[in-house]
SEZAKE-66638 format. One record per residue (C-alpha): residue in one letter; x, y, z. Coordinates in steps of 0.05 Angstrom, whole numbers, padded with zeros to 5 digits. Each point is the difference from the previous one (the first is absolute). Example, Ala and Ser with C-alpha at 12.3 -4.5 7.8 and 13.67 -1.06 7.14 Angstrom:
! SEZAKE-66638
aa=A&px=00246&py=-00090&pz=00156
aa=S&px=00027&py=00069&pz=-00013
! end
This chain:
! SEZAKE-66638
aa=M&px=03403&py=01460&pz=02677
aa=G&px=-00016&py=00005&pz=00074
aa=A&px=00036&py=00037&pz=00055
aa=V&px=00006&py=-00010&pz=00078
aa=F&px=-00026&py=00055&pz=00045
aa=V&px=00026&py=-00005&pz=00071
aa=D&px=-00025&py=00041&pz=00059
aa=L&px=00054&py=00027&pz=00048
aa=D&px=-00019&py=00000&pz=00073
aa=R&px=-00015&py=-00067&pz=00032
aa=T&px=00006&py=-00033&pz=-00068
aa=L&px=00069&py=00010&pz=-00029
aa=L&px=00025&py=00024&pz=00069
aa=R&px=-00009&py=-00027&pz=00070
aa=G&px=-00042&py=00056&pz=00030
aa=A&px=-00006&py=00072&pz=-00020
aa=S&px=00052&py=00044&pz=-00036
aa=G&px=-00023&py=00065&pz=00031
aa=P&px=00042&py=00002&pz=00062
aa=V&px=00063&py=-00015&pz=-00040
aa=L&px=-00017&py=00053&pz=-00052
aa=H&px=-00014&py=00052&pz=00055
aa=E&px=00067&py=-00013&pz=00033
aa=A&px=00035&py=00009&pz=-00067
aa=L&px=-00036&py=00065&pz=-00010
aa=V&px=00024&py=00024&pz=00069
aa=E&px=00072&py=-00021&pz=-00016
aa=E&px=-00001&py=00039&pz=-00067
aa=G&px=-00028&py=00062&pz=00035
aa=V&px=-00066&py=-00001&pz=-00039
aa=V&px=-00040&py=-00003&pz=00066
aa=A&px=00022&py=00023&pz=00068
aa=P&px=00015&py=-00053&pz=00054
aa=G&px=-00064&py=-00012&pz=00040
aa=Q&px=-00043&py=00029&pz=-00054
aa=R&px=-00053&py=-00055&pz=-00011
aa=L&px=-00072&py=-00005&pz=-00023
aa=P&px=-00047&py=-00005&pz=00061
aa=G&px=-00012&py=-00072&pz=00021
aa=D&px=00046&py=-00031&pz=-00051
aa=A&px=00035&py=-00046&pz=00050
aa=I&px=-00066&py=-00031&pz=00022
aa=V&px=-00026&py=-00006&pz=-00071
aa=Y&px=00062&py=-00034&pz=-00025
aa=G&px=00001&py=-00046&pz=00060
aa=L&px=-00071&py=-00022&pz=-00017
aa=Y&px=00019&py=-00006&pz=-00071
aa=E&px=00058&py=-00049&pz=00015
aa=R&px=-00048&py=-00045&pz=00036
aa=F&px=-00066&py=00005&pz=-00036
aa=G&px=00014&py=00028&pz=-00069
aa=E&px=-00020&py=00063&pz=-00038
aa=S&px=-00053&py=00047&pz=00029
aa=L&px=-00033&py=00064&pz=-00017
aa=G&px=00046&py=00032&pz=00054
aa=V&px=00062&py=-00020&pz=-00039
aa=I&px=-00031&py=00027&pz=-00064
aa=A&px=-00018&py=00065&pz=00034
aa=L&px=00073&py=00008&pz=00021
aa=A&px=00022&py=-00015&pz=-00072
aa=R&px=-00048&py=00053&pz=-00027
aa=A&px=00024&py=00052&pz=00052
aa=A&px=00072&py=-00013&pz=-00020
aa=A&px=-00008&py=00038&pz=-00066
aa=L&px=-00019&py=00064&pz=00037
aa=A&px=00053&py=-00012&pz=00053
aa=M&px=00053&py=-00002&pz=-00055
aa=R&px=-00017&py=00069&pz=-00025
aa=G&px=00062&py=00040&pz=-00012
aa=R&px=00046&py=-00059&pz=00010
aa=S&px=00058&py=-00013&pz=-00047
aa=V&px=-00013&py=-00052&pz=-00053
aa=E&px=00075&py=-00017&pz=-00006
aa=A&px=00008&py=-00009&pz=00075
aa=T&px=-00062&py=-00045&pz=00001
aa=R&px=00029&py=-00044&pz=-00054
aa=R&px=00065&py=-00005&pz=00038
aa=A&px=-00042&py=-00023&pz=00060
aa=G&px=-00030&py=-00053&pz=-00044
aa=K&px=00069&py=-00024&pz=-00018
aa=R&px=00021&py=00000&pz=00073
aa=A&px=-00059&py=-00042&pz=00019
aa=A&px=00006&py=-00049&pz=-00058
aa=E&px=00053&py=-00045&pz=00032
aa=Q&px=-00037&py=-00005&pz=00065
aa=L&px=-00066&py=-00014&pz=-00034
aa=A&px=00035&py=-00054&pz=-00043
aa=D&px=00017&py=-00035&pz=00064
aa=R&px=-00073&py=-00003&pz=00017
aa=V&px=-00019&py=-00034&pz=-00065
aa=Q&px=-00037&py=-00065&pz=00014
aa=P&px=00050&py=-00059&pz=-00003
aa=W&px=-00036&py=-00037&pz=-00058
aa=A&px=-00021&py=00062&pz=-00040
aa=R&px=00063&py=00004&pz=-00043
aa=Q&px=-00008&py=-00073&pz=-00021
aa=V&px=-00072&py=00010&pz=-00021
aa=L&px=00015&py=00064&pz=-00038
aa=E&px=00059&py=-00032&pz=-00034
aa=D&px=-00044&py=-00057&pz=-00025
aa=H&px=-00047&py=00052&pz=-00030
aa=R&px=00058&py=00035&pz=-00034
aa=R&px=00024&py=-00064&pz=-00031
aa=A&px=-00069&py=-00010&pz=-00027
aa=G&px=00007&py=00068&pz=-00035
aa=R&px=-00046&py=00041&pz=00044
aa=P&px=00021&py=00070&pz=00021
aa=V&px=-00003&py=00012&pz=00075
aa=V&px=-00034&py=00065&pz=00024
aa=L&px=00000&py=00029&pz=00070
aa=A&px=-00072&py=00024&pz=00013
aa=T&px=-00006&py=00042&pz=00064
aa=T&px=-00036&py=00061&pz=00030
aa=S&px=00069&py=00025&pz=00025
aa=P&px=00032&py=00060&pz=-00034
aa=A&px=00037&py=-00018&pz=-00064
aa=D&px=00062&py=00043&pz=00018
aa=L&px=00010&py=-00041&pz=00064
aa=V&px=-00011&py=-00071&pz=-00026
aa=E&px=00031&py=00004&pz=-00070
aa=P&px=00071&py=-00011&pz=00027
aa=L&px=-00024&py=-00065&pz=00034
aa=A&px=-00032&py=-00023&pz=-00065
aa=D&px=00063&py=00014&pz=-00037
aa=L&px=00041&py=-00037&pz=00051
aa=L&px=-00044&py=-00060&pz=-00003
aa=G&px=-00002&py=-00001&pz=-00077
aa=F&px=-00073&py=00020&pz=-00010
aa=D&px=-00021&py=00019&pz=-00070
aa=G&px=-00048&py=00054&pz=00019
aa=V&px=-00033&py=00038&pz=00057
aa=V&px=-00073&py=00017&pz=00009
aa=A&px=-00002&py=00049&pz=00058
aa=T&px=-00027&py=00067&pz=00026
aa=R&px=00034&py=00061&pz=-00030
aa=Y&px=00002&py=00068&pz=00029
aa=E&px=-00004&py=00065&pz=-00040
aa=V&px=00067&py=00036&pz=-00006
aa=A&px=00017&py=00073&pz=-00014
aa=D&px=00070&py=00031&pz=00003
aa=G&px=00031&py=-00063&pz=00029
aa=C&px=-00048&py=-00003&pz=00059
aa=Y&px=-00067&py=-00034&pz=00013
aa=T&px=-00062&py=00043&pz=-00004
aa=G&px=-00041&py=-00038&pz=00051
aa=R&px=-00046&py=-00027&pz=-00055
aa=L&px=-00002&py=-00067&pz=-00036
aa=G&px=00032&py=-00005&pz=-00069
aa=G&px=-00052&py=-00049&pz=-00023
aa=R&px=-00046&py=-00049&pz=00034
aa=F&px=00008&py=-00025&pz=00070
aa=T&px=00021&py=-00071&pz=-00015
aa=W&px=-00047&py=-00040&pz=00045
aa=G&px=-00061&py=-00042&pz=-00009
aa=V&px=-00035&py=00011&pz=-00065
aa=A&px=00053&py=00054&pz=-00019
aa=K&px=00055&py=-00053&pz=00007
aa=R&px=-00037&py=-00044&pz=-00049
aa=A&px=-00007&py=00059&pz=-00048
aa=V&px=00074&py=00020&pz=00004
aa=A&px=00021&py=-00072&pz=-00009
aa=L&px=-00045&py=-00005&pz=-00062
aa=S&px=00033&py=00062&pz=-00029
aa=W&px=00069&py=-00031&pz=00012
aa=A&px=-00023&py=-00064&pz=-00033
aa=E&px=-00027&py=00037&pz=-00060
aa=A&px=00063&py=00040&pz=-00009
aa=H&px=00044&py=-00064&pz=00002
aa=G&px=-00044&py=-00047&pz=-00040
aa=V&px=-00019&py=-00042&pz=00061
aa=D&px=-00065&py=-00040&pz=00002
aa=L&px=-00031&py=00002&pz=00070
aa=A&px=-00039&py=-00062&pz=-00014
aa=D&px=00067&py=-00037&pz=-00005
aa=S&px=00031&py=00037&pz=00059
aa=H&px=00012&py=-00017&pz=00073
aa=A&px=-00010&py=00045&pz=00060
aa=Y&px=00022&py=-00013&pz=00073
aa=S&px=-00028&py=00039&pz=00060
aa=D&px=-00017&py=-00008&pz=00073
aa=S&px=-00055&py=00052&pz=00002
aa=I&px=-00076&py=-00001&pz=-00014
aa=Y&px=00009&py=00070&pz=-00026
aa=D&px=00038&py=-00029&pz=-00059
aa=L&px=-00060&py=-00041&pz=-00020
aa=P&px=-00012&py=00042&pz=-00062
aa=L&px=00070&py=-00016&pz=-00027
aa=L&px=-00004&py=-00072&pz=00021
aa=S&px=-00066&py=-00008&pz=-00034
aa=A&px=00025&py=00033&pz=-00064
aa=V&px=00057&py=-00050&pz=-00013
aa=G&px=-00008&py=-00072&pz=-00024
aa=H&px=00044&py=-00027&pz=00056
aa=P&px=-00014&py=00033&pz=00068
aa=H&px=00041&py=-00023&pz=00061
aa=A&px=-00022&py=00015&pz=00072
aa=L&px=00069&py=00005&pz=00032
aa=N&px=00002&py=00003&pz=00076
aa=P&px=-00072&py=00025&pz=-00005
aa=D&px=-00036&py=00040&pz=00052
aa=P&px=-00063&py=-00035&pz=00028
aa=R&px=-00047&py=00033&pz=-00049
aa=L&px=00042&py=-00017&pz=-00062
aa=A&px=00010&py=-00071&pz=00025
aa=A&px=-00075&py=-00009&pz=00002
aa=V&px=-00007&py=00027&pz=-00071
aa=A&px=00057&py=-00044&pz=-00023
aa=R&px=-00034&py=-00062&pz=00028
aa=A&px=-00066&py=00018&pz=-00031
aa=R&px=00030&py=00012&pz=-00068
aa=R&px=00050&py=-00058&pz=00006
aa=W&px=00059&py=00045&pz=-00010
aa=P&px=00067&py=-00026&pz=00024
aa=V&px=00020&py=00022&pz=00070
aa=E&px=00076&py=00003&pz=00006
aa=R&px=00056&py=00018&pz=00045
aa=W&px=00071&py=00024&pz=-00017
aa=D&px=00028&py=-00008&pz=00070
aa=R&px=00009&py=-00076&pz=-00007
aa=A&px=00007&py=-00056&pz=-00051
aa=P&px=-00060&py=-00017&pz=-00043
aa=G&px=-00044&py=-00052&pz=00032
aa=V&px=00026&py=00011&pz=00071
aa=P&px=-00060&py=00016&pz=00044
aa=S&px=-00001&py=00053&pz=00053
aa=L&px=-00043&py=00020&pz=00058
aa=C&px=00009&py=00071&pz=00030
aa=G&px=00067&py=00004&pz=-00034
aa=L&px=00023&py=-00066&pz=00029
aa=E&px=00023&py=-00059&pz=-00047
aa=P&px=-00002&py=-00073&pz=00023
aa=Y&px=00075&py=00012&pz=00008
aa=H&px=-00010&py=00046&pz=00058
aa=V&px=-00043&py=-00052&pz=00036
aa=A&px=00048&py=-00055&pz=-00020
aa=R&px=00057&py=00037&pz=00034
aa=L&px=-00032&py=-00017&pz=00065
aa=A&px=00006&py=-00074&pz=-00016
aa=F&px=00071&py=00004&pz=-00026
aa=R&px=00033&py=00002&pz=00070
aa=P&px=00049&py=-00052&pz=00027
aa=E&px=-00047&py=-00018&pz=00056
aa=A&px=-00053&py=-00019&pz=-00053
aa=F&px=00047&py=-00060&pz=-00018
aa=P&px=00016&py=-00032&pz=00068
aa=Y&px=00029&py=-00061&pz=-00036
aa=A&px=00059&py=00041&pz=-00025
aa=R&px=00050&py=00049&pz=00028
aa=F&px=00024&py=00059&pz=-00042
aa=E&px=00065&py=00036&pz=-00004
aa=I&px=-00012&py=00060&pz=-00046
aa=T&px=00054&py=00053&pz=-00015
aa=G&px=00010&py=00056&pz=-00050
aa=V&px=-00071&py=00022&pz=-00011
aa=T&px=00014&py=00071&pz=00018
aa=G&px=00048&py=00006&pz=-00059
aa=V&px=-00056&py=-00007&pz=-00051
aa=P&px=-00018&py=00068&pz=-00033
aa=E&px=-00061&py=00030&pz=00033
aa=R&px=-00027&py=00030&pz=-00063
aa=G&px=00000&py=-00015&pz=-00074
aa=P&px=00003&py=-00065&pz=-00039
aa=V&px=00040&py=-00058&pz=00030
aa=V&px=00011&py=-00072&pz=-00023
aa=L&px=00011&py=-00049&pz=00057
aa=A&px=00033&py=-00063&pz=-00028
aa=A&px=00002&py=-00062&pz=00044
aa=N&px=00020&py=-00073&pz=-00007
aa=H&px=-00054&py=-00054&pz=00004
aa=R&px=00004&py=-00059&pz=00049
aa=S&px=-00072&py=-00012&pz=00021
aa=Y&px=-00072&py=00021&pz=-00004
aa=F&px=00012&py=00031&pz=00068
aa=D&px=00044&py=00052&pz=-00035
aa=V&px=-00063&py=00038&pz=-00011
aa=A&px=-00013&py=00006&pz=00075
aa=A&px=00073&py=00023&pz=00014
aa=L&px=-00002&py=00051&pz=-00056
aa=G&px=-00070&py=00022&pz=00023
aa=I&px=00032&py=00019&pz=00068
aa=V&px=00052&py=00041&pz=-00037
aa=A&px=-00054&py=00034&pz=-00042
aa=A&px=-00040&py=00016&pz=00063
aa=R&px=00061&py=00033&pz=00031
aa=L&px=00010&py=00043&pz=-00062
aa=G&px=-00065&py=00034&pz=00014
aa=R&px=-00019&py=00009&pz=-00072
aa=P&px=-00040&py=-00041&pz=-00050
aa=V&px=00036&py=-00053&pz=-00037
aa=R&px=-00014&py=-00044&pz=-00061
aa=F&px=00024&py=-00073&pz=00000
aa=L&px=00019&py=-00033&pz=-00065
aa=A&px=00006&py=-00077&pz=00009
aa=K&px=-00021&py=-00064&pz=-00034
aa=Q&px=-00072&py=-00020&pz=-00005
aa=E&px=00011&py=-00059&pz=00047
aa=V&px=00014&py=00047&pz=00058
aa=F&px=-00069&py=00032&pz=-00008
aa=D&px=-00032&py=-00069&pz=-00006
aa=A&px=00031&py=-00023&pz=00067
aa=P&px=-00046&py=-00001&pz=00061
aa=V&px=00007&py=00056&pz=00050
aa=V&px=00061&py=00031&pz=-00032
aa=G&px=-00037&py=00010&pz=-00067
aa=T&px=-00052&py=00042&pz=00034
aa=L&px=00054&py=00040&pz=00037
aa=A&px=00037&py=00011&pz=-00066
aa=R&px=-00061&py=00030&pz=-00034
aa=S&px=-00012&py=00045&pz=00058
aa=L&px=00070&py=00030&pz=-00013
aa=G&px=-00021&py=00019&pz=-00071
aa=G&px=00032&py=-00061&pz=-00030
aa=I&px=00012&py=-00009&pz=-00075
aa=P&px=-00004&py=-00073&pz=-00019
aa=V&px=00046&py=-00027&pz=-00054
aa=D&px=-00026&py=-00059&pz=-00040
aa=R&px=00058&py=-00039&pz=-00026
aa=S&px=-00042&py=-00030&pz=-00054
aa=G&px=00007&py=00066&pz=-00036
aa=R&px=-00075&py=00011&pz=-00007
aa=R&px=00005&py=00070&pz=00030
aa=G&px=00057&py=00020&pz=-00045
aa=G&px=00036&py=00063&pz=00022
aa=E&px=-00058&py=00023&pz=00044
aa=P&px=00032&py=-00013&pz=00068
aa=L&px=00064&py=00038&pz=-00018
aa=A&px=-00043&py=00058&pz=-00029
aa=Q&px=-00038&py=00003&pz=00066
aa=A&px=00066&py=00002&pz=00038
aa=V&px=00025&py=00055&pz=-00044
aa=A&px=-00064&py=00041&pz=00011
aa=A&px=00007&py=-00009&pz=00075
aa=L&px=00071&py=00024&pz=-00001
aa=R&px=-00018&py=00060&pz=-00042
aa=A&px=-00052&py=00017&pz=00051
aa=G&px=00056&py=00002&pz=00052
aa=E&px=-00017&py=-00066&pz=00036
aa=V&px=00040&py=-00059&pz=00026
aa=V&px=00001&py=-00064&pz=-00040
aa=I&px=00026&py=-00065&pz=00032
aa=I&px=00024&py=-00052&pz=-00050
aa=L&px=00032&py=-00069&pz=00009
aa=P&px=00047&py=-00003&pz=-00061
aa=Q&px=00009&py=-00076&pz=00005
aa=G&px=-00073&py=-00005&pz=-00020
aa=T&px=-00010&py=-00066&pz=00037
aa=I&px=00028&py=-00037&pz=00060
aa=P&px=00057&py=-00044&pz=-00024
aa=R&px=-00019&py=-00073&pz=00002
aa=G&px=00037&py=-00062&pz=00026
aa=E&px=00075&py=00004&pz=-00008
aa=A&px=-00004&py=00070&pz=-00031
aa=F&px=-00026&py=00026&pz=00067
aa=F&px=00070&py=-00009&pz=00030
aa=D&px=00039&py=00035&pz=-00055
aa=P&px=00038&py=00058&pz=00029
aa=V&px=-00003&py=00037&pz=-00067
aa=L&px=-00066&py=00039&pz=-00006
aa=V&px=-00026&py=00006&pz=-00070
aa=G&px=-00050&py=00053&pz=-00016
aa=R&px=-00043&py=00022&pz=-00058
aa=T&px=00010&py=00069&pz=-00030
aa=G&px=-00065&py=00032&pz=00023
aa=V&px=00031&py=00042&pz=00056
aa=A&px=00054&py=00028&pz=-00047
aa=R&px=-00052&py=00015&pz=-00053
aa=L&px=-00044&py=00036&pz=00051
aa=A&px=00057&py=00043&pz=00025
aa=A&px=00024&py=00017&pz=-00071
aa=E&px=-00071&py=00019&pz=-00022
aa=T&px=-00020&py=00041&pz=00060
aa=G&px=00066&py=00023&pz=00032
aa=A&px=-00023&py=-00030&pz=00066
aa=P&px=00055&py=-00018&pz=00050
aa=V&px=00007&py=-00074&pz=00018
aa=V&px=00008&py=-00023&pz=00070
aa=P&px=00021&py=-00071&pz=00011
aa=V&px=-00030&py=-00044&pz=00056
aa=G&px=00029&py=-00063&pz=00027
aa=L&px=-00049&py=-00052&pz=00028
aa=W&px=00023&py=-00061&pz=00041
aa=G&px=-00036&py=-00050&pz=00043
aa=T&px=-00069&py=00007&pz=-00029
aa=E&px=00005&py=-00073&pz=-00028
aa=H&px=00001&py=-00024&pz=00071
aa=V&px=-00066&py=00032&pz=00015
aa=W&px=-00033&py=-00022&pz=-00064
aa=P&px=00041&py=-00055&pz=-00039
aa=R&px=-00016&py=-00007&pz=-00073
aa=S&px=-00023&py=-00072&pz=00014
aa=T&px=-00060&py=00021&pz=00045
aa=R&px=-00066&py=00033&pz=-00019
aa=L&px=-00002&py=00044&pz=00063
aa=P&px=00049&py=00032&pz=00047
aa=R&px=00025&py=-00039&pz=00060
aa=F&px=-00047&py=00031&pz=00050
aa=A&px=00025&py=-00050&pz=00054
aa=G&px=00065&py=00038&pz=-00001
aa=V&px=-00029&py=00049&pz=00049
aa=L&px=00035&py=-00042&pz=00055
aa=R&px=00069&py=00008&pz=-00030
aa=P&px=-00007&py=00051&pz=-00058
aa=P&px=00055&py=00001&pz=-00052
aa=T&px=00035&py=00067&pz=-00014
aa=V&px=-00015&py=00038&pz=-00063
aa=T&px=00053&py=00050&pz=-00020
aa=V&px=-00017&py=00060&pz=-00045
aa=R&px=00057&py=00046&pz=-00018
aa=V&px=-00016&py=00062&pz=-00042
aa=G&px=00062&py=00025&pz=-00037
aa=R&px=00023&py=00065&pz=-00029
aa=T&px=-00026&py=00032&pz=-00065
aa=L&px=00034&py=-00028&pz=-00061
aa=E&px=00029&py=00039&pz=-00056
aa=L&px=-00016&py=-00039&pz=-00064
aa=A&px=00032&py=00018&pz=-00068
aa=G&px=-00067&py=-00008&pz=-00036
aa=A&px=00032&py=-00020&pz=-00067
aa=D&px=00003&py=-00076&pz=00010
aa=A&px=-00059&py=-00033&pz=00033
aa=V&px=00039&py=-00066&pz=00009
aa=A&px=00058&py=00033&pz=00034
aa=D&px=-00044&py=00043&pz=00044
aa=T&px=-00040&py=-00061&pz=00020
aa=A&px=00063&py=-00036&pz=00020
aa=A&px=00019&py=00061&pz=00042
aa=V&px=-00067&py=-00001&pz=00034
aa=M&px=00007&py=-00074&pz=00016
aa=A&px=00070&py=00009&pz=00025
aa=A&px=-00023&py=00056&pz=00047
aa=I&px=-00056&py=-00044&pz=00028
aa=T&px=00051&py=-00057&pz=00010
aa=D&px=00045&py=00048&pz=00040
aa=L&px=-00058&py=00010&pz=00048
aa=L&px=-00008&py=-00074&pz=00015
aa=P&px=00036&py=-00036&pz=00057
aa=A&px=00069&py=-00032&pz=-00016
aa=E&px=-00031&py=-00069&pz=-00005
aa=A&px=-00039&py=00022&pz=-00061
aa=R&px=00065&py=00009&pz=-00041
aa=S&px=00021&py=-00072&pz=-00002
aa=R&px=-00037&py=-00062&pz=-00021
aa=P&px=-00018&py=-00041&pz=00062
aa=Q&px=-00002&py=-00075&pz=00007
aa=V&px=-00071&py=-00019&pz=-00009
aa=T&px=-00039&py=-00063&pz=00013
aa=A&px=-00055&py=-00031&pz=-00039
aa=A&px=-00049&py=00027&pz=00052
aa=D&px=00026&py=00071&pz=-00009
aa=V&px=-00011&py=-00006&pz=-00075
aa=A&px=-00070&py=-00028&pz=00011
aa=R&px=-00017&py=00061&pz=00044
aa=A&px=00021&py=00046&pz=-00057
aa=R&px=-00049&py=-00031&pz=-00049
aa=P&px=-00074&py=00018&pz=-00006
aa=P&px=-00050&py=-00048&pz=00033
aa=A&px=-00026&py=-00055&pz=-00044
! end
């Protein structure tokens, strides 16, 4: 049986835990306000940007002596105080990856140079099965200023991890290890499945040479990044109303979407141009989104490229991908992201396009029930005048008299969660309520109207 060893700073967490732990020690009276190790602010600042250094390790070594005479119990209280704040700094995709390991039967172990008494509360909060960390010697309820074992760093971290593995019947050859630091190379080399996670430059070079996977837990798997920027951040520059001069936009309600945490945006579907309209909404949210829509949207010219840049999740209606799209959406929501979904699945064709009753599939309700994510309805109207179903490209000539596209973002829905069909009906009704009055009655349509609502031959 294998286990999973996970480094703490810049691996499990965004940045360093040291400043948070120090503040907790101050609040618990373990150290006096203003009492800091020399140069720690500069060292941690460099660490946040460039990764672990010998300066950071020197601070960690000096901390044992600095804790001489300090209360063990108060230090453990400081660890508990810091745990909630540190949990908020966990990389958004970390929990999903670790849960996958747990489902595979692998125990998950926090492996860090930080003091065990300070990080064990975080490990307990996050459901870790073990902790490999530096331990201080204790006498009469206080620290002596000496180590109570090996300083868990470099080769010593590998040795302590090996001892933990032997004690728990774990085979390192079948184990995984995640770290950002070149100084964890001994541990990474000792396991059968090393992962360079958010690696510093030197570890990145080693990973490339040894063909180890280089991963990130700050974004969805497969989404590239340059200097911390996803294609989404660049695409935001394109998703502006002035980028589509052949359409006018009336967009309301975006500020009501939660600024943090998972959110499902559910919109009706009238045109391929819906992607552009929703892209403007996504850009105004100021946070990465994932877009779940049918494969044909991603195959469309121009819009397909834009959809992918938003982190799109294509749905193949042939069923060849099985439940993969929904699983990707669940993972995104559990990572605290926004998922946009069009519950109708496809643009209604012909006569059905003019039906005032919107019929949706149960995907939105299932996502909400499985993840607890709130659902926000979005009503789209007028996109079909910019890009009718019967044409292969938008009507670029409309720049002279651009049609108006209305996007109304509604209030968060409270779904019962017990009946996916009933919840889906509630979502579709909420979307309908956001549409103009003309959408609630069946219009008189001509043969030409019906033809425009059909795909091109």
